[in-house]
C-alpha positions in Angstrom: 5.3 -42.8 15.1 2.6 -40.7 16.9 0.7 -37.8 15.5 2.5 -35.6 18.1 6.0 -36.6 17.4 5.5 -36.0 13.6 6.3 -32.4 13.0 9.6 -32.5 15.5 10.5 -35.3 13.5 10.3 -33.5 10.1 11.9 -30.4 11.7 14.8 -32.3 12.7 15.4 -34.1 9.5 15.1 -30.8 7.6 17.6 -29.3 9.8 20.0 -32.0 9.7 19.8 -31.7 6.0 20.8 -28.1 5.8 17.5 -26.7 4.7 17.2 -22.6 5.8 16.2 -22.6 9.2 13.8 -20.0 8.5 11.8 -22.4 6.3 11.9 -25.4 8.4 8.9 -24.7 10.5 6.7 -23.9 7.5 7.9 -26.8 5.7 7.6 -29.3 8.3 3.9 -28.3 8.5 3.5 -28.4 4.7 4.9 -31.8 4.6 2.8 -32.9 7.4 -0.5 -31.7 6.1 -0.1 -32.0 2.5 1.6 -35.5 2.4 0.6 -37.2 5.3 -2.7 -35.6 5.5 -2.2 -34.2 9.1 -3.5 -31.0 10.2 -2.2 -29.3 13.2 -5.9 -29.6 14.5 -5.9 -33.3 13.8 -2.6 -33.7 15.5 -3.6 -31.5 18.7 -7.1 -33.4 18.9 -5.4 -37.1 18.6 -2.1 -36.7 19.6 -1.6 -40.2 20.3 -3.0 -41.6 17.2 -0.4 -43.7 15.1 0.3 -42.6 11.7 -0.4 -45.1 8.9 2.6 -46.7 7.6 1.7 -45.6 3.9 1.5 -41.8 5.1 4.6 -42.0 7.1 6.3 -43.7 3.9 5.1 -41.1 1.7 6.5 -38.4 3.8 9.8 -40.0 4.5 10.1 -39.8 0.5 9.4 -36.4 0.4 11.9 -35.6 3.4 14.8 -37.4 1.5 13.8 -35.7 -1.7 14.1 -32.3 -0.2 16.9 -32.9 2.0 19.5 -35.1 -0.3 18.5 -33.6 -3.7 17.7 -30.1 -2.4 14.5 -30.1 -4.7 12.1 -27.3 -4.0 9.3 -28.1 -1.6 7.0 -26.5 -4.0 7.8 -29.1 -6.5 7.1 -31.9 -4.0 3.5 -31.3 -2.8 0.7 -31.5 -5.3 -0.4 -28.1 -4.6 1.4 -24.8 -3.4 -0.2 -22.1 -1.5 0.8 -18.7 -2.4 -1.0 -15.7 -0.7 -4.3 -17.7 -0.7 -4.1 -19.3 -4.2 -3.2 -23.1 -4.8 -0.9 -23.4 -7.5 0.6 -26.4 -9.4 4.4 -26.3 -9.7 7.1 -28.6 -11.1 10.5 -28.6 -13.0 10.2 -25.8 -15.8 8.5 -23.1 -13.8 9.7 -20.8 -11.4 8.7 -21.0 -7.5 6.5 -18.2 -6.7 8.2 -16.2 -3.7 6.6 -14.6 -0.7 8.2 -11.3 -1.4 6.5 -11.3 -4.7 3.1 -10.9 -2.8 4.3 -7.1 -2.4 3.4 -6.8 -5.9 0.0 -7.6 -5.4 -0.3 -5.4 -2.3 1.2 -2.4 -4.2 -1.7 -2.9 -7.0 -4.4 -3.3 -4.7 -3.7 -0.1 -2.9 -3.5 1.8 -6.1 -6.3 0.7 -7.6 -8.2 1.7 -4.5 -6.9 4.9 -4.3 -8.0 5.5 -8.2 -11.2 3.8 -7.5 -10.9 1.4 -10.1 -12.7 -1.9 -9.8 -12.3 -3.0 -13.3 -8.7 -2.4 -14.4 -7.2 -3.7 -17.5 -4.2 -5.8 -16.3 -0.9 -7.1 -18.1 1.4 -9.5 -16.6 4.8 -10.0 -18.3 6.6 -13.1 -17.5 3.7 -14.7 -15.8 5.1 -18.2 -15.3 2.8 -20.3 -13.1 0.2 -17.3 -13.3 0.6 -16.7 -9.8 0.4 -12.8 -10.2 -2.5 -12.9 -12.9 -4.4 -15.2 -11.2 -4.4 -13.4 -8.0 -5.1 -10.1 -9.9 -8.1 -11.4 -11.2 -9.4 -12.8 -7.7 -9.1 -9.7 -6.1 -10.5 -7.7 -8.8 -13.2 -10.0 -10.4 -14.7 -7.4 -13.1 -11.0 -6.8 -14.6 -9.4 -7.9 -17.7 -6.2 -9.6 -17.3 -3.6 -10.5 -19.7 -0.5 -12.7 -19.1 2.6 -13.4 -21.4 4.9 -16.5 -21.3 7.0 -18.2 -23.6 8.1 -21.2 -21.8 6.8 -24.6 -23.2 7.3 -26.1 -19.8 5.3 -23.3 -17.9 2.7 -23.0 -20.2 0.7 -26.4 -19.2 1.3 -25.5 -15.4 -0.1 -21.8 -16.1 -3.5 -23.1 -17.7 -3.7 -25.6 -15.2 -3.8 -23.1 -12.5 -6.1 -20.9 -14.1 -8.6 -23.4 -14.5 -8.1 -24.9 -10.9 -8.7 -21.3 -9.6 -11.6 -20.7 -11.8 -9.8 -17.6 -13.3 -10.2 -16.5 -17.0 -6.8 -14.8 -18.1 -6.2 -13.9 -21.8 -3.1 -15.8 -22.3 -0.6 -14.8 -24.9 2.5 -17.1 -25.8 5.5 -15.0 -26.5 9.1 -13.6 -25.8 8.4 -10.2 -24.1 11.6 -8.8 -25.2 10.6 -9.2 -29.0 8.6 -6.4 -30.8 6.5 -9.4 -32.5 4.8 -10.1 -29.1 3.6 -6.6 -29.1 0.9 -7.0 -32.0 -1.0 -9.1 -29.9 -2.0 -6.3 -27.8 -3.5 -4.5 -30.3 -7.6 -3.6 -30.7 -9.7 -4.3 -33.4 -8.6 -1.0 -35.1 -5.0 -1.9 -34.7 -4.2 0.4 -31.9 -2.2 -0.4 -28.5 -4.5 -1.8 -25.8 -4.3 0.8 -22.5 -3.4 -1.1 -19.6 -4.0 0.6 -16.2 -1.2 -1.7 -14.7 1.7 -3.8 -16.3 3.4 -5.8 -13.9 6.3 -7.8 -14.2 8.4 -10.3 -11.9 11.2 -10.9 -14.8 14.6 -12.6 -14.5 16.7 -10.6 -12.9 19.9 -12.8 -11.2 23.4 -11.5 -12.5 26.0 -13.6 -14.0 28.1 -13.8 -10.9 24.6 -14.7 -8.9 24.2 -17.7 -11.5 27.4 -18.9 -10.6 26.5 -19.1 -6.6 23.1 -20.4 -6.7 21.6 -22.1 -3.8 20.9 -25.9 -4.5 17.3 -25.3 -4.6 17.7 -22.7 -7.4 19.3 -25.0 -9.3 16.2 -27.1 -10.1 14.4 -23.8 -11.3 14.6 -22.9 -14.8 17.5 -20.7 -15.9 15.5 -18.6 -18.2 13.2 -17.5 -15.5 16.3 -16.6 -13.3 19.0 -14.9 -15.5 18.4 -11.2 -16.4 22.0 -11.1 -18.2 25.3 -10.0 -17.2 24.1 -7.4 -14.6 20.8 -8.8 -14.4 19.1 -5.7 -15.8 18.1 -6.9 -19.6 14.6 -7.1 -19.2 14.1 -3.8 -17.3 15.9 -2.3 -20.4 13.8 -3.5 -22.6 10.2 -3.4 -21.1 9.8 0.4 -20.3 10.7 1.3 -23.7 8.7 -1.5 -25.7 5.5 -1.3 -23.8 5.1 2.1 -22.6 2.7 3.1 -25.5 0.3 0.3 -23.8 0.1 1.8 -20.6 -2.7 4.7 -20.2 -1.6 7.9 -19.2 -1.6 7.8 -15.5 -1.4 3.9 -15.6 1.7 2.5 -13.9 4.5 0.1 -14.7 5.4 -2.2 -11.6 8.6 -4.5 -11.5 10.1 -6.8 -8.9 13.6 -6.3 -8.7 16.7 -7.7 -6.9 17.5 -6.4 -3.7 20.2 -3.9 -4.8 18.7 -3.0 -8.4 16.4 0.0 -7.2 18.8 2.8 -8.2 19.7 1.2 -11.7 16.1 0.3 -12.4 14.8 3.7 -11.4 17.4 5.4 -13.6 16.1 3.0 -16.6 12.6 4.1 -15.9 13.5 7.5 -15.5 15.2 7.5 -18.9 12.4 5.8 -20.8 9.9 9.0 -19.5 8.3 7.7 -16.5 7.6 10.1 -13.7 7.1 9.6 -9.9 9.0 6.6 -9.5 9.5 4.8 -6.4 11.5 2.1 -5.0 9.9 0.1 -2.8 11.5 -2.2 0.1 10.2 -5.4 1.5 9.9 -6.5 5.2 13.7 -7.2 5.4 14.2 -3.4 4.3 15.7 -4.5 0.8 14.9 -3.1 -2.5 12.1 -5.3 -3.6 9.9 -3.3 -6.3 9.9 -0.3 -8.6 7.0 1.6 -9.6 6.7 4.2 -12.5 4.0 6.4 -13.7 3.2 7.3 -17.5 
């Protein structure tokens, strides 16, 4: 097969396998580049070159696994690019979504407004560490804490921090349990005062868990299921962590696309002010921000 034929070939295979049409072009390019070693530049410059049999076989294997087993592509490539950060992902860790980039944009803008270049951040339910790592990249002078309880996700978190040369203060613990809070006390036993606490917690409902897309069935249930109505984490975190946010600091959540009204109500009840529901590019509820 020639270089110029590979992208259309992969796209056709993915389309025939029922992959989301919105994802086909980017997935075809990722497979060609990350598995086949064929960049768009190489394809453009040498369109008539033959693909080496070993490279073609490696791409075919990934395509078949993606199509027939519906394993997320994030698990099939050596490293996944999320907002410019390279991440190792595999079974046991949530695949970072493009929508989550909105949390980074919000935090960056808010810190710029305040003139803070060395904030204190806490990332709850860090998973692969994507949010914590990106915050440290954007704010090199910041101090970042991250919490995760999954023994399957923790090795990937640590690998990603090392690979991206970011120093994150890692805490193993259940964000829903009071015992985890003592790990955020200073040397005097007083709560650390974070400028931002951010979380992309599990938020799928019972009904949504019963109607998962095939790809989501490969991701850890504990990183997806947020209780019967999807709101379990939103009920607990604002109450449990409020004392760890400095006055004027913020709590920021990613949410499901119809959870804005409920999460706003919960945060208001917990005593937060200036609560805003922020939409993504598809005009869906995607984040809720509250100020202490």
